[in-house]
C-alpha positions as CSV (number, residue, x, y, z in Angstrom):
1,M,6.4,0.1,-12.1
2,A,3.9,-1.3,-9.6
3,Q,4.2,-5.0,-10.5
4,T,8.0,-4.8,-10.4
5,L,7.7,-4.3,-6.6
6,L,6.2,-7.7,-6.1
7,G,8.7,-9.9,-4.3
8,W,10.6,-6.9,-2.9
9,E,11.1,-6.8,0.9
10,I,10.3,-4.0,3.3
11,T,11.8,-3.9,6.7
12,A,10.7,-1.8,9.6
13,G,10.4,-2.2,13.4
14,G,12.2,-5.6,13.5
15,V,9.9,-7.1,10.9
16,R,10.6,-8.0,7.2
17,V,7.8,-8.5,4.8
18,R,8.0,-9.9,1.2
19,L,5.5,-7.9,-0.9
20,T,2.8,-10.0,-2.6
21,E,0.2,-7.4,-3.6
22,V,0.4,-3.7,-4.6
23,E,-1.9,-1.1,-6.2
24,A,-0.9,1.8,-8.4
25,Y,-2.2,5.4,-8.4
26,A,-1.3,8.0,-11.0
27,G,-1.3,11.8,-10.4
28,T,-2.8,15.1,-11.3
29,G,-5.8,14.8,-13.7
30,E,-5.0,11.3,-14.7
31,D,-6.5,9.2,-12.0
32,P,-9.6,10.3,-10.1
33,A,-9.0,7.6,-7.4
34,S,-5.6,9.2,-6.6
35,H,-5.2,11.5,-3.6
36,A,-3.1,13.7,-5.9
37,H,-5.8,14.0,-8.6
38,R,-6.5,17.7,-7.9
39,G,-2.9,18.7,-7.4
40,P,-0.6,19.1,-4.4
41,T,-2.1,19.7,-0.9
42,P,-0.3,19.7,2.4
43,R,-1.3,16.0,2.7
44,T,-0.3,14.9,-0.8
45,K,2.8,17.0,-1.5
46,V,4.9,13.9,-0.7
47,M,3.3,12.1,-3.7
48,F,5.0,14.7,-6.0
49,G,8.5,13.4,-5.3
50,P,11.1,12.5,-4.9
51,A,10.7,8.9,-5.8
52,G,11.5,6.3,-3.2
53,H,9.9,8.1,-0.3
54,A,7.0,6.9,1.9
55,Y,3.6,8.4,1.6
56,T,1.5,7.4,4.6
57,Y,-2.1,8.4,5.2
58,F,-4.9,7.7,7.7
59,V,-8.0,6.1,6.2
60,F,-11.5,6.0,7.6
61,G,-10.2,7.5,10.8
62,V,-9.0,4.1,11.8
63,H,-6.1,2.7,9.7
64,W,-2.7,3.8,8.4
65,C,-1.7,2.9,4.8
66,L,1.7,2.9,3.2
67,N,2.7,3.9,-0.3
68,I,6.0,4.4,-2.1
69,V,6.3,7.4,-4.4
70,C,7.5,6.3,-7.8
71,A,7.4,9.2,-10.3
72,P,10.1,11.8,-11.0
73,E,10.0,14.8,-8.8
74,G,7.1,17.1,-9.7
75,E,4.9,14.3,-11.0
76,A,2.5,12.5,-8.6
77,S,2.4,8.8,-8.6
78,A,2.5,6.2,-5.8
79,V,2.1,2.5,-5.2
80,L,0.0,1.3,-2.2
81,L,1.7,-1.6,-0.5
82,R,-1.4,-3.9,0.0
83,A,-0.1,-7.2,1.4
84,G,2.8,-9.4,2.1
85,E,4.3,-12.4,3.8
86,V,6.2,-11.8,7.1
87,V,9.6,-13.5,6.5
88,E,11.4,-12.2,9.5
89,G,10.2,-11.0,12.9
90,V,7.0,-13.2,13.0
91,D,6.9,-13.0,16.8
92,I,7.1,-9.2,16.7
93,A,4.4,-9.0,14.0
94,R,2.2,-11.4,16.0
95,K,2.5,-9.2,19.1
96,R,1.4,-6.2,17.1
97,R,-1.4,-8.0,15.3
98,G,-2.7,-10.5,17.9
99,E,-1.5,-13.9,19.2
100,N,-4.1,-15.9,17.4
101,V,-3.6,-14.4,13.9
102,P,-2.5,-17.0,11.4
103,D,0.8,-16.3,9.7
104,R,-0.9,-15.7,6.3
105,D,-3.0,-12.9,7.8
106,L,-0.2,-11.0,9.7
107,A,0.3,-8.6,6.8
108,R,-2.7,-9.5,4.5
109,G,-4.2,-6.1,3.6
110,P,-2.8,-2.6,3.7
111,A,-3.7,-1.7,7.3
112,R,-2.5,-5.1,8.6
113,L,0.8,-4.7,6.8
114,V,1.4,-1.3,8.4
115,V,0.5,-2.7,11.9
116,A,2.8,-5.7,11.4
117,L,5.7,-3.4,10.4
118,G,5.0,-0.9,13.2
119,V,4.8,2.0,10.8
120,T,3.5,5.3,12.1
121,A,2.9,8.8,10.6
122,S,6.5,9.6,11.3
123,A,7.5,7.6,8.3
124,N,5.7,10.0,5.9
125,G,8.2,11.6,3.5
126,T,11.2,9.6,4.6
127,S,13.3,7.6,2.1
128,M,12.6,3.9,1.8
129,L,15.7,3.2,-0.2
130,D,18.7,4.7,1.7
131,G,18.4,3.0,5.1
132,E,18.3,6.4,6.8
133,G,14.6,6.3,7.6
134,P,12.4,3.9,9.6
135,L,11.7,1.8,6.4
136,L,14.0,-0.1,4.0
137,L,12.8,-1.5,0.7
138,T,15.1,-4.0,-0.9
139,P,14.9,-5.9,-4.2
140,P,14.5,-9.7,-4.2
141,P,17.3,-12.0,-5.2
142,R,15.4,-12.6,-8.5
143,P,12.4,-10.8,-9.8
144,V,8.9,-12.4,-9.8
145,P,8.3,-13.6,-13.4
146,R,5.5,-11.7,-15.2
147,S,3.8,-15.1,-15.8
148,A,3.3,-15.4,-12.0
149,I,1.7,-12.0,-11.7
150,S,-2.1,-11.3,-11.9
151,A,-3.8,-7.9,-12.4
152,G,-7.2,-6.7,-11.6
153,P,-9.3,-3.8,-10.4
154,R,-8.3,-1.7,-7.4
155,V,-10.0,-2.4,-4.1
156,G,-12.4,0.0,-2.3
157,V,-12.1,3.1,-4.5
158,A,-15.2,4.9,-5.7
159,A,-13.6,6.5,-8.8
160,A,-11.8,4.5,-11.5
161,H,-12.5,1.3,-9.6
162,D,-12.3,-0.9,-12.8
163,V,-8.8,0.2,-13.7
164,P,-6.7,-3.0,-13.5
165,W,-3.8,-1.4,-11.5
166,R,-3.8,-3.9,-8.6
167,F,-1.1,-6.5,-9.0
168,W,-0.5,-9.7,-7.0
169,I,1.5,-12.9,-7.0
170,T,-0.9,-15.4,-8.4
171,G,-2.1,-18.0,-5.9
172,D,-0.2,-16.5,-2.9
173,A,-2.1,-17.0,0.3
174,T,-1.2,-13.6,1.7
175,V,-3.0,-11.6,-1.0
176,S,-6.0,-9.7,0.3
177,S,-9.6,-10.5,-0.8
178,Y,-11.0,-8.4,-3.5
179,R,-13.9,-6.1,-2.5
180,R,-15.4,-3.7,-5.0
181,H,-16.4,-0.3,-3.6
182,T,-20.0,-0.1,-2.6
183,P,-21.4,3.4,-2.2
184,R,-23.0,4.1,1.2
185,R,-26.7,4.5,1.2
186,R,-28.1,7.6,2.6
187,A,-30.4,7.2,5.5
188,A,-34.1,7.7,4.8
189,N,-34.3,10.6,7.2
190,A,-31.1,12.3,5.9
191,V,-31.5,16.1,5.5
192,E,-30.6,17.4,2.0
193,D,-28.3,20.4,1.9
């Protein structure tokens, strides 16, 4: 499912972005990197359906990230929208991201994509398919051919980091850089519990 989202366009806040990179997460018990790994919580209940709805979350106390729920209701699964090319509303995206940001970097990375689109927590749980919510996801005129898609390990996750569920349009300049998760070192004077 995840790779089929490449080339789709997401519109919000006067900006339209063509998706160039996504990352898949499975649900309960299947994927220790997934927020839904241990079952539904108040935060993750959106991941359990219905499909086509937005799952937003705040990461590292700094950035919002945006996912689309993609499994049948009752099963948890979501695709993180990692990067894209701003194809409409470049001036609006630039105001949100910074006047000196190159076009290729306006939505390059999951937090930058959210900022460029002007997405907030209020999008969580809203449909991305019916035009009723703040986000609208639409298919491309023609799908990206499988021969133009690369796959590799997910970015920045501690568990299941080698699972090749990150997909991107090969050679696209807006794809984010790969960074493997590096565990934080404990300070030498840290107190053990």
